[in-house]
C-alpha positions as CSV (number, residue, x, y, z in Angstrom):
1,M,0.0,0.0,0.0
2,T,1.2,3.4,-0.7
3,P,1.7,6.4,1.5
4,L,-1.2,8.3,-0.3
5,L,-3.5,5.3,0.4
6,L,-2.5,5.3,4.1
7,A,-3.2,9.0,4.2
8,E,-6.6,8.4,2.6
9,A,-7.3,5.6,5.1
10,E,-6.5,7.9,8.0
11,A,-8.7,10.6,6.8
12,L,-11.6,8.2,6.2
13,L,-11.2,6.6,9.7
14,A,-11.3,10.1,11.3
15,L,-14.3,11.0,9.3
16,F,-16.0,7.8,10.2
17,R,-15.1,8.3,13.9
18,E,-16.6,11.6,13.8
19,K,-19.9,10.4,12.3
20,R,-19.9,7.2,14.5
21,L,-20.1,5.0,11.4
22,M,-18.8,1.5,10.7
23,I,-17.5,-0.1,7.5
24,V,-17.7,-3.6,6.1
25,T,-15.8,-4.7,3.0
26,A,-16.6,-7.2,0.3
27,E,-13.6,-7.6,-1.9
28,S,-12.8,-9.6,-4.9
29,C,-9.9,-8.4,-7.1
30,T,-8.5,-6.3,-4.3
31,G,-8.1,-9.5,-2.1
32,G,-8.7,-7.6,1.1
33,L,-6.4,-4.6,0.3
34,I,-9.2,-2.0,1.5
35,A,-9.4,-3.7,4.9
36,A,-5.7,-4.2,5.0
37,T,-5.1,-0.4,4.4
38,L,-7.6,0.5,7.0
39,T,-6.1,-1.9,9.5
40,A,-2.6,-0.6,8.9
41,I,-3.8,2.4,10.9
42,A,-3.7,1.7,14.7
43,G,-7.1,1.9,16.3
44,S,-9.1,1.1,13.1
45,S,-11.2,-1.5,14.9
46,D,-13.6,1.2,15.9
47,V,-14.5,1.9,12.4
48,L,-13.9,-1.4,10.5
49,D,-16.6,-3.9,11.5
50,R,-15.4,-6.8,9.3
51,G,-14.1,-7.8,5.8
52,F,-15.0,-10.4,3.4
53,V,-12.6,-11.6,0.7
54,T,-14.8,-13.3,-1.8
55,Y,-12.4,-14.1,-4.8
56,S,-14.5,-17.1,-6.0
57,N,-18.1,-17.1,-7.2
58,D,-18.7,-19.7,-4.6
59,A,-17.6,-17.4,-1.9
60,K,-19.7,-14.5,-3.2
61,R,-22.7,-16.7,-3.1
62,A,-22.0,-18.3,0.2
63,M,-20.7,-15.4,2.1
64,L,-22.6,-12.4,0.7
65,G,-25.7,-14.1,-1.0
66,V,-24.9,-13.0,-4.5
67,S,-27.4,-14.6,-6.8
68,E,-26.4,-17.6,-9.0
69,E,-28.7,-16.1,-11.7
70,T,-26.8,-12.8,-11.7
71,L,-23.5,-14.5,-11.9
72,A,-24.7,-16.7,-14.7
73,R,-26.3,-13.8,-16.5
74,V,-23.7,-11.0,-16.2
75,G,-20.6,-12.6,-14.7
76,A,-18.7,-11.7,-11.4
77,V,-17.2,-8.6,-13.1
78,S,-20.3,-6.4,-13.3
79,E,-22.2,-3.6,-11.7
80,E,-24.9,-6.0,-10.7
81,V,-22.6,-8.3,-8.8
82,S,-20.9,-5.3,-7.0
83,R,-24.4,-4.1,-6.0
84,E,-25.3,-7.5,-4.5
85,M,-21.8,-7.8,-2.7
86,A,-22.5,-4.4,-1.1
87,D,-26.0,-5.4,-0.1
88,G,-24.9,-8.7,1.1
89,A,-22.2,-7.4,3.2
90,L,-24.4,-5.0,5.0
91,G,-27.0,-7.9,5.5
92,V,-24.3,-10.1,7.4
93,S,-22.8,-7.2,9.4
94,T,-23.7,-4.3,11.8
95,A,-21.9,-1.9,9.7
96,D,-23.4,1.4,8.3
97,V,-21.4,1.5,5.0
98,A,-20.3,-1.4,2.8
99,L,-17.6,-1.2,0.1
100,S,-17.4,-3.7,-2.5
101,V,-15.0,-4.4,-5.4
102,T,-15.0,-6.9,-8.3
103,G,-12.8,-6.7,-11.3
104,I,-10.0,-7.9,-13.4
105,A,-6.6,-6.6,-12.0
106,G,-4.7,-8.6,-14.6
107,P,-2.5,-9.5,-16.2
108,G,-4.6,-12.3,-17.3
109,G,-8.4,-12.8,-17.1
110,A,-9.6,-10.4,-19.7
111,T,-12.1,-11.0,-22.3
112,E,-13.3,-9.0,-25.5
113,T,-15.8,-7.2,-23.5
114,K,-14.2,-7.1,-20.0
115,P,-10.5,-5.9,-20.3
116,V,-7.7,-5.9,-17.8
117,G,-8.3,-2.9,-15.4
118,L,-12.1,-3.1,-15.6
119,V,-13.3,-2.8,-12.0
120,F,-16.7,-2.1,-10.3
121,I,-16.5,-0.4,-7.1
122,G,-19.7,-0.1,-4.8
123,A,-20.6,1.6,-1.8
124,A,-24.0,1.2,0.2
125,R,-25.3,2.9,3.1
126,R,-27.7,1.0,5.3
127,G,-31.2,2.0,4.5
128,G,-30.1,4.4,1.9
129,T,-27.9,5.1,-1.1
130,L,-26.1,2.4,-3.2
131,L,-23.6,3.8,-5.5
132,V,-21.5,1.8,-8.1
133,E,-18.9,3.1,-10.5
134,R,-17.3,1.4,-13.5
135,H,-13.7,2.1,-14.1
136,V,-11.0,0.8,-16.5
137,F,-7.7,1.5,-14.7
138,A,-4.3,1.6,-16.5
139,G,-1.2,0.0,-15.1
140,D,-0.2,-3.3,-13.8
141,R,-2.0,-5.4,-11.1
142,A,-0.7,-3.3,-8.2
143,A,-1.9,-0.1,-9.9
144,V,-5.5,-1.4,-10.5
145,R,-5.7,-2.7,-6.9
146,N,-4.5,0.6,-5.4
147,A,-6.7,2.8,-7.7
148,S,-9.7,0.6,-6.7
149,V,-9.0,1.2,-2.9
150,S,-8.6,4.9,-3.4
151,V,-12.0,5.1,-5.4
152,A,-13.7,2.9,-2.6
153,F,-12.4,5.3,0.0
154,R,-13.8,8.2,-2.0
155,L,-17.3,6.6,-2.3
156,A,-17.3,5.9,1.5
157,R,-16.6,9.4,2.2
158,T,-19.5,10.5,-0.1
159,L,-21.9,8.2,1.8
160,A,-20.7,9.3,5.2
161,G,-22.8,12.4,4.7
């Protein structure tokens, strides 16, 4: 994780403490990097409720309740799955805000319609707004993952109100 991501994590933790909000993460292509970045900051347990690394479709279904039908229809790397991951994470946690990420960090895994760097990042507020952004990030695997974390933090700040 980069110094910039750590600074973003510190600011996010401070904002969520101020607002008395908790976060849950549901991560696929970031492999837990959102949670790891937050927990690199001492005292983050008062903001981070829990994190799910749901790399496989089976894990997305079993841990977050992502629909088999959605996965079959649009695939794991999709806005719909990002939405279901965020909703599912809220459903199995006590958090106020869920962050979800699903994508293709590379270097392999791309298809004609889903290039390397394609990532869907979601943020859901319990009882309220659910946002999903589609991005195609440039760079290597680390760059795609780091950019995804940064966007997730921005979306969380937006939902903190």
